[in-house]
C-alpha positions, 0 to 999 in steps of 0.5 A: 611473467618471465622465465626462471633461469636454471641457476636459480634452482640450487641443489646442495648436498651435505658432504660431511661424514654421516658417522660424525655428529656435527654440522652439515657441510653443504656443497652446491652442485653445478660446477662442470655439470651441464644438467641436473634434473631429479626424476620423479618415478611415480607409482601409478595404479590403474584399475578397471571395474566391471562397468568399464570405468578406470580409476587411477591412483598415484601412490608414491614417487621414487625420486633420484638425480644423476650427476654424470659429470663430476670432476674431482678437485683436491680440497672439495668436501664432496670429492672427499666424501665420494672418494671415501665411499669408493675407497671403503666400498661404503654401504648402508647408512655410510652412504646417507646424507641430506640434500637441499633444493633452494628456490633462489628466485624467491624472496630471501627473508631473515632465515634465507631462501625457501627450500626443501631438505630431504634425506638421501643416499649417495650411490657412486656409479663409477670412477675414473674417466677420460683425459679431461680429469678424474671423474666420480659420477654418482646418483642421489636417491631421495628418501621421500621425507621432504621438510620445507624450510629456509636455506641461507647460502652464505652460512649454508644452514637449513632452518625448518619451518616452524 
């Protein structure tokens, strides 16, 4: 068995306006980004009974990923979406989006590569940066409603499994 190169786990964010009813505009994360590792913060409950036995129950996950190096580029739909959040101090549903994690190491079929789509919220944590360029770091908060399906990187479309 061989190790899977990091580039084969692809992360796409829908950069379209959540108020516009239309086609998703998926942008792949990665340029200028040295690391992206969504964290799974588990909610674990432990109880000890009077016999001294401990039961452990994992009840949920809170998943989020931090994009620490994001350089703004003119014409990039994700930049435009993030700048809109900054300029308008957007809150609530105006920060909603979807994300798709694509398994490019698996075999592509007629619908695309195996993938998981989830609803998410974009939280801009700051903006500005240093002399290297204008930066808008942000956090992706997954809502925990994953849908398995397929993603075609050429057409940037997600098809749920039937």
